[in-house]
N, C-alpha and C positions, 0 to 999 in steps of 0.2 A: 545419467542413464547408465544402467549396468552394461559394461563392455560386451559381455556374452550375449545379452539380448540384442544389442545393436548389430553385433556380428551375425547372429542368427537370422535377423531380418534381412541383412545384406546377402547372406547365403541363399535364403529363400528367393530373393529377387534374382540372383544369378541362375538358379535352377529354373525359374520361370521366364528367364531371358527378359527380365524387366529391370529398369534402372532404379537406383535407390530413391530418386526423386518421385517415383511412382509407388514403390512398395512401402516407404515410410508413411506417407499420408494415408494409404489404405489400411495399414496396420493400426495407426492411431484412430482412424474412424471406426474400425472394428472394436477396439478397446473402449471407445466412447459409447458405442452401442451396447457392449457388454455391461458397462457400468449402469446404463439405464435399466437393463434387464435385472441386474442385481438389486437396484433400488426397489424395483417392483417386487422382487422376491422377498426382500426384507420387510416391506410394507405388508405383504401377505403373511409373513411369519409373525408379525405383530397382531394379526387378527383382523386386519382391515378387509373390506369387501374388494372384489376385483375392480370395480370402477374407481374406488378411491386409490387402490394400489396402482392402477394404471395411470391415474392422474399424477401420482408421485414419480413414476418412471418417466412419463412424458415431460414433467417439469424439469427433471434433470437432463433428459435427452435434448430438450429445446432451450436449456439455459445458455444464453449467448456466449458466456466465457467458455463453456464446455465445447461449443461448436468451433469457436476461434482456436482454442487450444488443440483440438483434434486435427487442425490443418498443418501442424508442424510437429517434428519429433521432439518430445520432451519427457522428462521423468514423471511429471505430475499426472498425466493421463493414466499411465500404468499404475502409479501409486494409488490413485482413486480406486481402480479395480481391485487392487490387492487389499486395501483396507476393508472394502465392502465384502470381499470374498472371505477374508480371515474372520471377520465378526460373524458372518453367516455360517461359516463352518463350525466355529466354536459354539454358537447358539444351538446348532443341530445336535450337538453331543449332550446338551443339558435337557432336563425334563421339559416337556412341551406344555403340560397343563399345570396342575398344582405342584408347587416346588418340592413337596416331600415324596412325590411319586418316583419310583425307581424304574430303570429301563434295562432290558436284556441286551446283551452284546450281540451285534450282527456284523456281517461283512461290510455293509454300508458305513457303519460307524468307524471301522478300521481304515477304510479308504479316506473318509472325511478327516480323521485325525492325521493321517499321513499327508494329505493335501494341505492341512493347516500348518504343519511344520515346515513344509516347503515354502508356503506363502509367507510365513513369518520371516524367514531368512531373506527372501527376495525383497520384502517390504522394508526391512531394516537397512538393506543396502541402498535402496532408493531414498528413504526418508529416515535417517538415523535419529532425528529429533523425536520420532514417534516411539522410541524404545520404552520410555516410562509407561506410556499408555498401553502398549502391546503387552508388556510384562504384567501390568495390573490385570488386564483382561485374561491373560493366561492363568494367573494365580487364582482369580475368581472362578474361572472355569474348572481348574483342578480341585478347588474346594467343593464343588458341586457335582463331581462325577461319582455317582453311587450305582451299585455297591463298590466296595474297595477293590475287589478283583477286577471289575470292569474299568475302574478308574486307572489302575496301574497299567492295564493292557493298552488302553487308549493313550496314556502318557508315553508309553514305550513306542507306540506307532508315531506319535507326534515327534518324539526325539529322533527317531529314525529318519523321518522326512527332513528334519532340520539338518541332520548329520550328512545325508547324501547330497544335500544342496550346498552346505558350507564347505565340505571337503575340497571340491574342485577350486573353490575360491582361495582356500588356504594354500593349496599347491601352486596356484597361479601367483599369489603375492610372494611366496617363498622364492619362486623362480625369478621373478622380476625385481623384487625389492630386497631380496636376501633376508627377509624376516616375514613371519606370518602376521596378518592383521585381520581382525574379525570384520571390520567395516572399512570402507574406503577412507584413507587418511584425509583429514581436513585441517586447514590452518586455523585452529580455533582462536589462538591468541590474536591473529590479525583480524579475524571476523569480529572479535570483541572490541578490538581497538577502533575499528570502523564504526561499530554500533555505539560506542561511548564517546565518539568525537563530536563534541558540541559545536566546534567551528563549522562543520558541514551539516549540522543538525541530524547526524546519524546516517547520511547518505554515502554510499560508496562512490567515489569519483574517478573519472578518467581524464587524463592519464593518471594512473595511481601514483601517490607520493612515493618517493624513494624509500622512506622509512616511516612507519606509523607506530609510535610507541604505545605500549599497553597502558591504558589509563584507568586501571582498576583502583588506583589511589583516590580518584575523584569520588568513588562510591562512598568513601568514609570521610572525605574531607569537605572543604568549603564548596565543592561543586555538586554536592548531593542534591540540592534543590533544582539547579539547572538540569541535571541528568534525569531527575524524577519528572520534570516538566517535559523533557524530550521523550521519555518513555510513554507519557500520556499521548503525545502527538503521534508516536509510532504505533500505539495501539489503535488509534483512529485510522492510520494508513493501512493497517491490515484488513479492515472491514468496510470502510466507508465506500471505497470503489471496488468494483470487481476486476478480475485479472484481464486486462486488455491493454497491453503495453503500447500498442501503436494506434489506439483509438479506431479500430476497425468497426465497420457496421456488421450486423449479424441479423439474418432473417428480415432484412429491410429496416431494422431498428437502428436509429442513430445512437450515438454514445449516451446522450442525456436520457433517452428512454431506457437504455440498458441499465444505467445506474439507478433509475427510479425502480425498475423491476427488482434489481438486486437488493435494494434497501427495504422494499416491501417484503421480500423473502426473509430478511433478517428479523423483521418484526414478527412475521409468522412463526419463525423459529423461537423467538422469545416467548411467544404465547405457548408453544409446545413445552419449552423448558419450565415455564411457570406451572403448568399442569402436572408435570412429572415431579417437581419438587414440592409443590403445595398439596395437590390432591392425592397423588399416589405415595407421597413421602418416600420417594425411591431410595434416597441415600440413607434412610433409617431402617431399611429392610435388613434382616440378618444375612450376612454374606454367605452363609452355608445353606441358605434356602432360596436360591435364585433359580428362576426358570430361564429358558432360552430368550423369552421376550424381555425379561428383566435385564439380561446381559446386553441385548441390543440397545435398550434405552440408556443404560449406563454408558455404553460405548459411544452413543450419540453425544452425550454431555461431555465425555472426556475428549473426543475427537474435536469438538468445537473449542474446548479450552486449550488444546495443545498449541495452536499457533501463537498464543500470547508469549511463549518462550522466546519468540523472535524479536521481542523488544530489546533484547540484549545485543542483537546484531542489526544488520540492515533490515528493517521491516518493510514489506511490500505486499501487494495483494496476491502475488503468486504463491507466497508462503501459506496463505490461508485457503488456497484453492482446494487442497486435499480435504478440508473440513466442509466444503460447500455441499456435497451430497448428503451429509448428515444434517446440514441446515434444512435441506429439502425434506428429509425424514421428520425432523422436529416440526416443520411447518405442517406436514400432513397430520401429525399427532395433534397439534394445536387446532387446526381447522376441524378435525373430527370432534374434538371436545367442544369447540365453539358452536358446532351445529346443534348439539344437545342442550346448550345453555343460551341460545340466541334470544330467548324470551327475556333474558335479564337485561334491564335497561343499562346496568353498569357495564356489561360487556359490549353492548352495541355502542355506548358512548365511548368506551375505550378504543374501539376499532376506528371511530371517527378521529379521535385524538391521535391515534397511531398514524393515520394518513397525514394529519397536520404536522406531526413530528417529522415525518419523512420530507414533506414539502419544505418546511423551515430549514431542515438540514441540507436540502439540495440547492437552495439559492443562497447567495451572499446577501443576507438581509441587513447586516450591520451598516454598510455604506448608505443604505436607504434611510437609516435612522440617525445619521450623523447630524443633520441639521437640527432635528428635534432634540437630540440628546446633548449637543454641544461639542463633543469630540468622539473620536473613534473608539476610545477605551470604554467610555460610558455606554456607547451604543452596543459594543460587543458584550458587555456585562448584561445589558438588558436582553439581548438575544439569548444569552446563556440562561438567564433567569426564566425566560419563556420556555426554553427547551426543557429545563429541569422540572418546571411545573407540569408540562405536558407529559413528560416521561413518568413523573410520580403518579399522576392521575391514571394514566394508562396501566401502569404496573399494579397500582392498588386495586383498580377495577377488575383486572384479570385475576389477581390473587383472591379477591373477595368472592368472585364467582366460583373459582375452583374450591375454595374452602366451604362455600355453601353447598356445593355438590358433594363434597367429601363427607360432611357431617349429616347430610340428609335432613336438615331442619331441626337437628337436636339442639344446636346453639340458638340463642335468641338473636333477634335482629340487632340488638344493642351490642352483643359480643362481636358480631360480624362487622359492625361499623367501627368498633374500636380496633379490630384487627386491620381493617382497611386503612384507617388513619395512621396506624403505626407503620404499615408498609409504605404509605405515601411519604411520611416524614423521612424514613430511612432512604427511600429511593431519591427523594428530592435532594437531601444533603449530599449523598454520594455522587449523584449526577452533576450537581452544581460545583462541587469540589473538583471533580474530574475536568469539567469544562473550563473552569477558571485556572486550574493548574496548567493545562496544555497551552493556555495563552501566555503564561509566564515565560520570559526569556525567548519567546518565539520571534522569528524575523518580522520586521514591520509589515503591517498589512498593506497590500497593494492598492493603488488608486489609479483610475483610468481617466485620461483627458481626451476628449474627441474634438479635433479641430476641423472646422469646415473650410471651404475654399477661401483662400487669402487671409485666414485667421493665423495669427502668429503667437509665438511664445518667446519671451526674452529672459535671459538669465545674466545677472551681473557676477563677474568672477574677479576676485582680488587675490593676487599672488603674494604670499607672505615674503618678507624681506630676505630671510636666509635662502629660500628657494630661488628668488629672483637673482640674488647675488651669485648663486651657484651657476645659474644658467648664463649670466653675463660674463662671469669670470673665465669660463672655458670656451673652447671652440664650438661654434654652432654645428659642426659636422658630427659632434657626439650626441646631439640632442634632436628630439623630434616631438611633434605635437599632433594630437588627434582630437577631433570632436566626437564624443561618445554619446549615443542616443539609444534609449531603450524604447522601441516602438514596433509597430506592425510593418509588414512589407510595403504598405503605402507610404511610409515615411521616406522611402528611397526616392519618391517623386517630389518631395518637399525641397525647397531651396534653403540653404543654410549659409549664414555669414558670421564672421568674427570681426567685430569693430568696423563694420561696414564693408569688409573685404569679402567678396563672394567666393565661396569655397566649392570644390568639386562636389558632385552629387554624392549623397550618402550611399553606402553599400554595406552589405552584411559583412560581419567579421570573417565568416567563412570564405566569402568571395575575395576579401581583401588579402587573405593569406594563401589562396589557392595556387598562386604562382609557384610556391614551394611544395613539391610533392610529399615532403616529409611532414608537413603541417597536419596535425591530427584533427584540428577543428573542422575543416571541410569534410573529412572522411566520416566523422561521427555524425555530423548533421546530415550529410548526404545519405548515409545508410538509414538514419531514422526517417527521413523524408520518403525514401524509397519504400520502406516498410509500411508507411502510412498511406502511400499512394498519392502524395501531394508534392508540389514543388518545394525545393529546399528553402526558397525564400519565405515560405509560409511558417517555417519553424521559428519559435521565439528565439531571438538572439540579439546581440548588440549590433547596432549600425554605426559605421564610422565614416568620417571624412577627414582627409589629411589637411592640416592647417600649417601655413608657413609661419616660421618663428618671427618673421619680420612684422607680421600682423598683430603680434601679442605685445601688450604693454606690461613691461616688467618693472616700471617705476614704482616706488613706494606709494601705496594708496591708489595706484592706478586701477581703474575699473575696466575690465574686458567684458564686452557685451556680446553674448551669443544669441543669435536670432534664428529661429526656424519657422518658416512660413509654409502653410499647407498649399498643395496644388488643388486642382479641380476635383480630384478624387477624395479630398480630405485626408486626415491622418489620425492615427491612434497612438498617443504617447502614454507611457506608464510612469507612475510616480509611486511614492510610498509615504504613509503617515509616519511621522517621527515625533519624539518628545524630547526637546532639549538639545539633542545632538544627532548627527547622522548615524543611522544603523548600518549594518552590513548590506552589501549589494550583490546582485547576481554575479557569479564568477565570470571573469573575462576569458579564461582559457581552460577551465575545468568543467566537466560535464558529468551528470548523474543520470544514466539511462533509465534507471528504475523510477526516478522522480518524474520523468516525462509521462509515465502512465498514470501518475497521481494528479498532476496539475497542468500537464501540457507544456512544461518548461524544462529543458534539459539542464539548465544551469543551476547548480546548488547556490544557496545564499551563503556568501563568505565575505570576510572582512578583507578588502584589498590592501595591499602593502602601501603604507605611506599616506593613507587617506586622511584628510583633515576633517574639521567640523563642518556640518552642513550650514549653508546660508538659509535660515528658516524663512519660508515665504508664507504669506497669509492668503486664505481664500483661494485654494488651488483650483476650485471649480465652483461656479455659482450654486450648483445643487448641493454642494457639500458643506456649506456654511463656512465659518472661519476655522481653518484647520492649520496646525503646524505641520509642514511636510515639505517635500522636495520633488521637483521633476527629476527624472533620471536623464539629465542633460548636463554633461560634464566636459571639462577641458582636461585631457589626459596628456601629461608631460612625461617624457621618457628619456632615459640617459643610458644608452648602450650603443647599439647600431641603428642606423636609420631604417625606417620601415621598408620592407621588401628588398633589403640588401643582404640579409643574412643567408648564406648558402646552405647552412647546416641546421640551425634550430631557430625558426622564426619566433618561437615563444620566448626567447631570451629577452626580447624587448619589453615583454610584460613581466617576466619572472625575476629579472635581475634588479631593475631599479626603475620604478615609475611612481608617479604621484597623481592622483585624481584631485584636481583643483576645483573647488566649488565657488 
């Protein structure tokens, strides 16, 4: 958030004798309402009727993520308004009708150009990543300002607006930093290091590591394919879910309904983009003969493309939020064209397939196909094949309808069919390649086991000889042991035993460390739970039970049996599909807040220190068929301080030396 904007809002609150807790939400709500009005104005500028333009404005005003974002102070709500206003201002300076028509200079144009310059500087301070898009739009606008004298005058007004806005910022940075900077300084090297870190799958983690090396060498080395696969997964993170960090309900809609609405909007925007690229051949127009409407349409495509730059850093739905009003505008464009071609069987069929595509993408279909396909990897490939076919047919049908409308029956039916088949083949190959790529080097897919009353799970654990000797050779006071379980809060009501010895009740890792006020686990989980409006025990986390070392069999080839038995409320245990050896696990003491908004789990998937190979089990659940995998039910052995005895850093018992024994 721009410091001057925040300070201005606080000053207004003081003048009105209102606290910042009141003035900030009110200002955000006003900006959200202004954004809806600007979407309406842009739709009208595109030539849509008032009812259709009103539908576009309401669609953005009632978009769940927009309502949720307007409840707290953030840069995104202001950035949305600035992007819309900048494009609307620039388009107002260009010819309204035919592109070759020239306009006379008037006072309104001078004020508009001045406002556009001010808006550009404010926008680039809020969203520096938009700089390439903004400069392209300004360049296209300058090329189409005619006659030359009018263009030079308007450009001078634009530069004046930018100058009077940028100058105070330069003076401020010179006074505070002893050097001038055009935009707020950002630690780009660290952001790139986080985004290229394959060990955390590109998530920024808390507590942050002491040093994150720049991993640009991996882009040209042997890590090129793993990084490319991670980029594909991060592109999905940008768009699959809408921005709702803490899973809040909006307008009475639960999270699942909000996500379905969001993905339907994406498909509508895809339809609009198809018509702009295929029917209007927008990108083939001469850059010096653009109208105001053409500039808005180009802006919509560029604004939607801009968030993909975030695949190089931590990608999350918040970074794509600025593009969402343009998704709404593209959806309005697509639905308007769909209305005029609804008689086409191809388009109506594509709309049905689009809905199927969204439904398939919303549910986890692969686990349901495991038994029929034999293993999770074949099932996942089958789902990807189905998605690629549905996407290819949908895109081909939309492109065919757009091409038929563009040529007006000039081309034969045969030529249109050939065009549609070419589009289908291209879309199918690209979609399937993308879906298969994002599955490569990804964390193992999660598996769920539901236990009913008195049902139990056993796991045999054999401690290797070097580790057993190490524990037997030194004093027991240096060692500790925990049973580690990944499950829901009902797991805490289960009974757990080790080699027949009943252990204390399971408790969350946050509860286990809350005795030490410096422990960050409880703080991060508690803050997340408070933001979600739920109990901290409902947040996904590890559950632990302390185990006495005397109950563990350290003898060679000795088998330790861990048993967990569900109570009357049942239990939900999590596992993961693996192939050949154990994959990484959810981190023990690291958290990725942005990841929680994507899949509801704060813990990034990371490789724990000292972890051995998995003891592969068969047939993890009757419904899954025979699968290689593992329950997340482990014996955690540590060597530093005993649990709950470190007065300064309780994480040392995990960070310094531990081994998960399977």
